[in-house]
PyMOL commands that place a pseudoatom at each C-alpha (Angstrom):
pseudoatom trace, name=CA, resn=MET, resi=1, chain=A, elem=C, hetatm=0, pos=[-39.109, 152.039, -13.112]
pseudoatom trace, name=CA, resn=ILE, resi=2, chain=A, elem=C, hetatm=0, pos=[-35.872, 151.528, -12.704]
pseudoatom trace, name=CA, resn=ARG, resi=3, chain=A, elem=C, hetatm=0, pos=[-37.162, 149.135, -9.261]
pseudoatom trace, name=CA, resn=PHE, resi=4, chain=A, elem=C, hetatm=0, pos=[-39.349, 147.177, -11.732]
pseudoatom trace, name=CA, resn=LYS, resi=5, chain=A, elem=C, hetatm=0, pos=[-36.065, 146.393, -13.906]
pseudoatom trace, name=CA, resn=PRO, resi=6, chain=A, elem=C, hetatm=0, pos=[-34.742, 143.287, -12.047]
pseudoatom trace, name=CA, resn=LEU, resi=7, chain=A, elem=C, hetatm=0, pos=[-38.600, 142.120, -12.143]
pseudoatom trace, name=CA, resn=LEU, resi=8, chain=A, elem=C, hetatm=0, pos=[-38.683, 142.256, -15.454]
pseudoatom trace, name=CA, resn=ILE, resi=9, chain=A, elem=C, hetatm=0, pos=[-35.326, 140.186, -16.323]
pseudoatom trace, name=CA, resn=GLY, resi=10, chain=A, elem=C, hetatm=0, pos=[-35.627, 137.515, -13.753]
pseudoatom trace, name=CA, resn=LEU, resi=11, chain=A, elem=C, hetatm=0, pos=[-39.510, 137.169, -14.794]
pseudoatom trace, name=CA, resn=CYS, resi=12, chain=A, elem=C, hetatm=0, pos=[-38.246, 137.033, -18.340]
pseudoatom trace, name=CA, resn=ALA, resi=13, chain=A, elem=C, hetatm=0, pos=[-35.377, 134.681, -17.555]
pseudoatom trace, name=CA, resn=PHE, resi=14, chain=A, elem=C, hetatm=0, pos=[-37.963, 132.170, -15.523]
pseudoatom trace, name=CA, resn=ILE, resi=15, chain=A, elem=C, hetatm=0, pos=[-40.054, 132.257, -18.663]
pseudoatom trace, name=CA, resn=ALA, resi=16, chain=A, elem=C, hetatm=0, pos=[-36.549, 130.997, -20.793]
pseudoatom trace, name=CA, resn=ALA, resi=17, chain=A, elem=C, hetatm=0, pos=[-36.283, 128.508, -18.399]
pseudoatom trace, name=CA, resn=VAL, resi=18, chain=A, elem=C, hetatm=0, pos=[-39.675, 127.082, -18.208]
pseudoatom trace, name=CA, resn=THR, resi=19, chain=A, elem=C, hetatm=0, pos=[-39.861, 126.950, -22.348]
pseudoatom trace, name=CA, resn=LEU, resi=20, chain=A, elem=C, hetatm=0, pos=[-36.684, 124.952, -22.103]
pseudoatom trace, name=CA, resn=LEU, resi=21, chain=A, elem=C, hetatm=0, pos=[-36.896, 122.562, -19.934]
pseudoatom trace, name=CA, resn=PHE, resi=22, chain=A, elem=C, hetatm=0, pos=[-40.408, 121.871, -21.934]
pseudoatom trace, name=CA, resn=ALA, resi=23, chain=A, elem=C, hetatm=0, pos=[-39.147, 121.300, -25.051]
pseudoatom trace, name=CA, resn=ALA, resi=24, chain=A, elem=C, hetatm=0, pos=[-35.940, 119.506, -23.670]
pseudoatom trace, name=CA, resn=TYR, resi=25, chain=A, elem=C, hetatm=0, pos=[-38.556, 117.403, -21.860]
pseudoatom trace, name=CA, resn=VAL, resi=26, chain=A, elem=C, hetatm=0, pos=[-41.002, 117.001, -24.915]
pseudoatom trace, name=CA, resn=TRP, resi=27, chain=A, elem=C, hetatm=0, pos=[-37.336, 115.942, -27.583]
pseudoatom trace, name=CA, resn=SER, resi=28, chain=A, elem=C, hetatm=0, pos=[-36.804, 113.590, -25.011]
pseudoatom trace, name=CA, resn=ALA, resi=29, chain=A, elem=C, hetatm=0, pos=[-40.215, 111.667, -24.926]
pseudoatom trace, name=CA, resn=LEU, resi=30, chain=A, elem=C, hetatm=0, pos=[-39.870, 111.324, -28.848]
pseudoatom trace, name=CA, resn=HIS, resi=31, chain=A, elem=C, hetatm=0, pos=[-36.798, 110.414, -29.071]
pseudoatom trace, name=CA, resn=TRP, resi=32, chain=A, elem=C, hetatm=0, pos=[-36.940, 107.603, -25.916]
pseudoatom trace, name=CA, resn=SER, resi=33, chain=A, elem=C, hetatm=0, pos=[-39.836, 104.658, -26.682]
pseudoatom trace, name=CA, resn=TYR, resi=34, chain=A, elem=C, hetatm=0, pos=[-41.013, 103.140, -23.292]
pseudoatom trace, name=CA, resn=SER, resi=35, chain=A, elem=C, hetatm=0, pos=[-41.432, 100.175, -24.996]
pseudoatom trace, name=CA, resn=GLU, resi=36, chain=A, elem=C, hetatm=0, pos=[-41.412, 98.704, -29.114]
pseudoatom trace, name=CA, resn=GLY, resi=37, chain=A, elem=C, hetatm=0, pos=[-43.270, 95.731, -30.603]
pseudoatom trace, name=CA, resn=GLU, resi=38, chain=A, elem=C, hetatm=0, pos=[-44.381, 94.127, -33.138]
pseudoatom trace, name=CA, resn=ARG, resi=39, chain=A, elem=C, hetatm=0, pos=[-48.787, 94.221, -33.789]
pseudoatom trace, name=CA, resn=ALA, resi=40, chain=A, elem=C, hetatm=0, pos=[-49.729, 91.561, -36.715]
pseudoatom trace, name=CA, resn=GLY, resi=41, chain=A, elem=C, hetatm=0, pos=[-53.670, 92.054, -37.668]
pseudoatom trace, name=CA, resn=THR, resi=42, chain=A, elem=C, hetatm=0, pos=[-55.377, 93.365, -41.539]
pseudoatom trace, name=CA, resn=MET, resi=43, chain=A, elem=C, hetatm=0, pos=[-55.825, 97.629, -41.248]
pseudoatom trace, name=CA, resn=GLN, resi=44, chain=A, elem=C, hetatm=0, pos=[-58.845, 98.191, -40.391]
pseudoatom trace, name=CA, resn=LYS, resi=45, chain=A, elem=C, hetatm=0, pos=[-58.569, 102.148, -41.139]
pseudoatom trace, name=CA, resn=PHE, resi=46, chain=A, elem=C, hetatm=0, pos=[-55.908, 105.103, -42.040]
pseudoatom trace, name=CA, resn=SER, resi=47, chain=A, elem=C, hetatm=0, pos=[-56.752, 108.710, -42.336]
pseudoatom trace, name=CA, resn=ASN, resi=48, chain=A, elem=C, hetatm=0, pos=[-54.868, 112.193, -41.922]
pseudoatom trace, name=CA, resn=LYS, resi=49, chain=A, elem=C, hetatm=0, pos=[-56.727, 113.801, -39.631]
pseudoatom trace, name=CA, resn=GLY, resi=50, chain=A, elem=C, hetatm=0, pos=[-56.916, 117.166, -37.593]
pseudoatom trace, name=CA, resn=TRP, resi=51, chain=A, elem=C, hetatm=0, pos=[-57.663, 120.322, -37.280]
pseudoatom trace, name=CA, resn=ILE, resi=52, chain=A, elem=C, hetatm=0, pos=[-53.970, 122.396, -37.160]
pseudoatom trace, name=CA, resn=CYS, resi=53, chain=A, elem=C, hetatm=0, pos=[-52.003, 120.102, -36.762]
pseudoatom trace, name=CA, resn=LYS, resi=54, chain=A, elem=C, hetatm=0, pos=[-51.949, 117.440, -38.906]
pseudoatom trace, name=CA, resn=THR, resi=55, chain=A, elem=C, hetatm=0, pos=[-51.778, 113.265, -38.443]
pseudoatom trace, name=CA, resn=TRP, resi=56, chain=A, elem=C, hetatm=0, pos=[-51.856, 109.728, -39.485]
pseudoatom trace, name=CA, resn=GLU, resi=57, chain=A, elem=C, hetatm=0, pos=[-53.987, 107.533, -37.237]
pseudoatom trace, name=CA, resn=GLY, resi=58, chain=A, elem=C, hetatm=0, pos=[-54.288, 104.023, -38.103]
pseudoatom trace, name=CA, resn=GLU, resi=59, chain=A, elem=C, hetatm=0, pos=[-56.477, 101.393, -36.616]
pseudoatom trace, name=CA, resn=LEU, resi=60, chain=A, elem=C, hetatm=0, pos=[-55.239, 97.546, -37.246]
pseudoatom trace, name=CA, resn=LEU, resi=61, chain=A, elem=C, hetatm=0, pos=[-57.639, 94.589, -36.532]
pseudoatom trace, name=CA, resn=MET, resi=62, chain=A, elem=C, hetatm=0, pos=[-55.754, 92.296, -34.716]
pseudoatom trace, name=CA, resn=THR, resi=63, chain=A, elem=C, hetatm=0, pos=[-57.722, 88.730, -33.588]
pseudoatom trace, name=CA, resn=THR, resi=64, chain=A, elem=C, hetatm=0, pos=[-55.704, 85.736, -32.308]
pseudoatom trace, name=CA, resn=VAL, resi=65, chain=A, elem=C, hetatm=0, pos=[-58.507, 82.854, -33.033]
pseudoatom trace, name=CA, resn=PRO, resi=66, chain=A, elem=C, hetatm=0, pos=[-60.794, 82.403, -36.422]
pseudoatom trace, name=CA, resn=GLY, resi=67, chain=A, elem=C, hetatm=0, pos=[-63.891, 83.698, -35.435]
pseudoatom trace, name=CA, resn=ALA, resi=68, chain=A, elem=C, hetatm=0, pos=[-62.978, 85.294, -32.697]
pseudoatom trace, name=CA, resn=ILE, resi=69, chain=A, elem=C, hetatm=0, pos=[-64.195, 88.791, -31.842]
pseudoatom trace, name=CA, resn=PRO, resi=70, chain=A, elem=C, hetatm=0, pos=[-60.982, 91.375, -33.619]
pseudoatom trace, name=CA, resn=GLU, resi=71, chain=A, elem=C, hetatm=0, pos=[-59.479, 93.725, -30.570]
pseudoatom trace, name=CA, resn=LYS, resi=72, chain=A, elem=C, hetatm=0, pos=[-58.249, 96.952, -32.431]
pseudoatom trace, name=CA, resn=PHE, resi=73, chain=A, elem=C, hetatm=0, pos=[-54.682, 98.444, -32.049]
pseudoatom trace, name=CA, resn=ALA, resi=74, chain=A, elem=C, hetatm=0, pos=[-55.069, 102.840, -32.656]
pseudoatom trace, name=CA, resn=PHE, resi=75, chain=A, elem=C, hetatm=0, pos=[-51.764, 103.935, -33.847]
pseudoatom trace, name=CA, resn=SER, resi=76, chain=A, elem=C, hetatm=0, pos=[-50.150, 107.147, -34.728]
pseudoatom trace, name=CA, resn=VAL, resi=77, chain=A, elem=C, hetatm=0, pos=[-47.027, 107.266, -37.973]
pseudoatom trace, name=CA, resn=ARG, resi=78, chain=A, elem=C, hetatm=0, pos=[-44.858, 110.478, -38.073]
pseudoatom trace, name=CA, resn=ASN, resi=79, chain=A, elem=C, hetatm=0, pos=[-43.014, 109.643, -41.415]
pseudoatom trace, name=CA, resn=ASP, resi=80, chain=A, elem=C, hetatm=0, pos=[-44.421, 110.047, -44.822]
pseudoatom trace, name=CA, resn=ASP, resi=81, chain=A, elem=C, hetatm=0, pos=[-42.726, 106.976, -46.108]
pseudoatom trace, name=CA, resn=VAL, resi=82, chain=A, elem=C, hetatm=0, pos=[-44.396, 104.819, -43.665]
pseudoatom trace, name=CA, resn=ALA, resi=83, chain=A, elem=C, hetatm=0, pos=[-48.034, 106.581, -43.634]
pseudoatom trace, name=CA, resn=ARG, resi=84, chain=A, elem=C, hetatm=0, pos=[-47.721, 105.905, -48.021]
pseudoatom trace, name=CA, resn=GLN, resi=85, chain=A, elem=C, hetatm=0, pos=[-46.776, 102.346, -47.304]
pseudoatom trace, name=CA, resn=LEU, resi=86, chain=A, elem=C, hetatm=0, pos=[-50.088, 102.076, -44.762]
pseudoatom trace, name=CA, resn=LEU, resi=87, chain=A, elem=C, hetatm=0, pos=[-52.474, 103.787, -47.334]
pseudoatom trace, name=CA, resn=ALA, resi=88, chain=A, elem=C, hetatm=0, pos=[-51.656, 100.859, -49.913]
pseudoatom trace, name=CA, resn=ALA, resi=89, chain=A, elem=C, hetatm=0, pos=[-51.751, 98.084, -47.171]
pseudoatom trace, name=CA, resn=ALA, resi=90, chain=A, elem=C, hetatm=0, pos=[-56.150, 99.029, -46.350]
pseudoatom trace, name=CA, resn=GLY, resi=91, chain=A, elem=C, hetatm=0, pos=[-57.729, 96.263, -45.863]
pseudoatom trace, name=CA, resn=LYS, resi=92, chain=A, elem=C, hetatm=0, pos=[-54.651, 94.031, -46.037]
pseudoatom trace, name=CA, resn=HIS, resi=93, chain=A, elem=C, hetatm=0, pos=[-52.770, 91.713, -44.032]
pseudoatom trace, name=CA, resn=VAL, resi=94, chain=A, elem=C, hetatm=0, pos=[-49.510, 93.415, -41.948]
pseudoatom trace, name=CA, resn=VAL, resi=95, chain=A, elem=C, hetatm=0, pos=[-47.279, 93.248, -39.374]
pseudoatom trace, name=CA, resn=LEU, resi=96, chain=A, elem=C, hetatm=0, pos=[-46.851, 97.077, -38.218]
pseudoatom trace, name=CA, resn=SER, resi=97, chain=A, elem=C, hetatm=0, pos=[-43.295, 97.716, -35.483]
pseudoatom trace, name=CA, resn=TYR, resi=98, chain=A, elem=C, hetatm=0, pos=[-43.801, 100.665, -32.866]
pseudoatom trace, name=CA, resn=ALA, resi=99, chain=A, elem=C, hetatm=0, pos=[-42.819, 101.989, -30.113]
pseudoatom trace, name=CA, resn=GLN, resi=100, chain=A, elem=C, hetatm=0, pos=[-44.182, 103.617, -27.640]
pseudoatom trace, name=CA, resn=HIS, resi=101, chain=A, elem=C, hetatm=0, pos=[-44.157, 106.973, -26.071]
pseudoatom trace, name=CA, resn=LYS, resi=102, chain=A, elem=C, hetatm=0, pos=[-45.666, 108.116, -22.988]
pseudoatom trace, name=CA, resn=GLY, resi=103, chain=A, elem=C, hetatm=0, pos=[-46.511, 111.936, -21.580]
pseudoatom trace, name=CA, resn=LEU, resi=104, chain=A, elem=C, hetatm=0, pos=[-45.564, 113.455, -24.769]
pseudoatom trace, name=CA, resn=PRO, resi=105, chain=A, elem=C, hetatm=0, pos=[-48.211, 116.482, -24.416]
pseudoatom trace, name=CA, resn=GLY, resi=106, chain=A, elem=C, hetatm=0, pos=[-51.408, 117.180, -26.789]
pseudoatom trace, name=CA, resn=SER, resi=107, chain=A, elem=C, hetatm=0, pos=[-52.905, 115.693, -30.009]
pseudoatom trace, name=CA, resn=CYS, resi=108, chain=A, elem=C, hetatm=0, pos=[-50.366, 117.498, -32.578]
pseudoatom trace, name=CA, resn=PHE, resi=109, chain=A, elem=C, hetatm=0, pos=[-48.052, 114.204, -32.357]
pseudoatom trace, name=CA, resn=GLY, resi=110, chain=A, elem=C, hetatm=0, pos=[-50.215, 111.737, -32.659]
pseudoatom trace, name=CA, resn=ASP, resi=111, chain=A, elem=C, hetatm=0, pos=[-53.744, 110.985, -31.152]
pseudoatom trace, name=CA, resn=THR, resi=112, chain=A, elem=C, hetatm=0, pos=[-52.129, 107.677, -29.668]
pseudoatom trace, name=CA, resn=GLU, resi=113, chain=A, elem=C, hetatm=0, pos=[-48.977, 107.069, -28.227]
pseudoatom trace, name=CA, resn=TYR, resi=114, chain=A, elem=C, hetatm=0, pos=[-47.505, 103.954, -30.665]
pseudoatom trace, name=CA, resn=PHE, resi=115, chain=A, elem=C, hetatm=0, pos=[-46.321, 105.171, -33.362]
pseudoatom trace, name=CA, resn=VAL, resi=116, chain=A, elem=C, hetatm=0, pos=[-46.057, 103.088, -36.253]
pseudoatom trace, name=CA, resn=GLU, resi=117, chain=A, elem=C, hetatm=0, pos=[-42.343, 103.052, -37.481]
pseudoatom trace, name=CA, resn=ARG, resi=118, chain=A, elem=C, hetatm=0, pos=[-41.996, 100.261, -40.184]
pseudoatom trace, name=CA, resn=VAL, resi=119, chain=A, elem=C, hetatm=0, pos=[-44.936, 97.741, -42.898]
pseudoatom trace, name=CA, resn=GLN, resi=120, chain=A, elem=C, hetatm=0, pos=[-44.514, 94.583, -43.361]
pseudoatom trace, name=CA, resn=LEU, resi=121, chain=A, elem=C, hetatm=0, pos=[-47.398, 93.215, -45.964]
pseudoatom trace, name=CA, resn=THR, resi=122, chain=A, elem=C, hetatm=0, pos=[-47.480, 89.434, -44.805]
pseudoatom trace, name=CA, resn=PRO, resi=123, chain=A, elem=C, hetatm=0, pos=[-49.593, 86.908, -46.597]
pseudoatom trace, name=CA, resn=GLN, resi=124, chain=A, elem=C, hetatm=0, pos=[-53.876, 86.053, -44.939]
pseudoatom trace, name=CA, resn=PRO, resi=125, chain=A, elem=C, hetatm=0, pos=[-52.913, 83.329, -42.344]
for i in range(1, 125): cmd.bond("trace and resi %d" % i, "trace and resi %d" % (i + 1))
show_as sticks, trace
zoom trace
């Protein structure tokens, strides 16, 4: 039994190191953005979804020219205050300020890599 004690201690240290490295990676991916910007369009869909990890997910319809087929912009929201603003803006024209966070593991942080941080209602173009 004494021969296995150093092996067990080494295995526990390895597991702890891997766990800490993974936590540091997730923290950095959540706090440093790959890109930031704004998208304008009409709020089409916004819902709180997920089996275990509930996340706010939405779609914005963006049209460059009236009559053209709109492009969909899928996004996630982590802030409950922003989620309440978006719920009130369903069907309205908005400008969304977002940050893109690449490389987040799983869908517990959101289904997309675009996280809306601010909402601004605008008049219809």
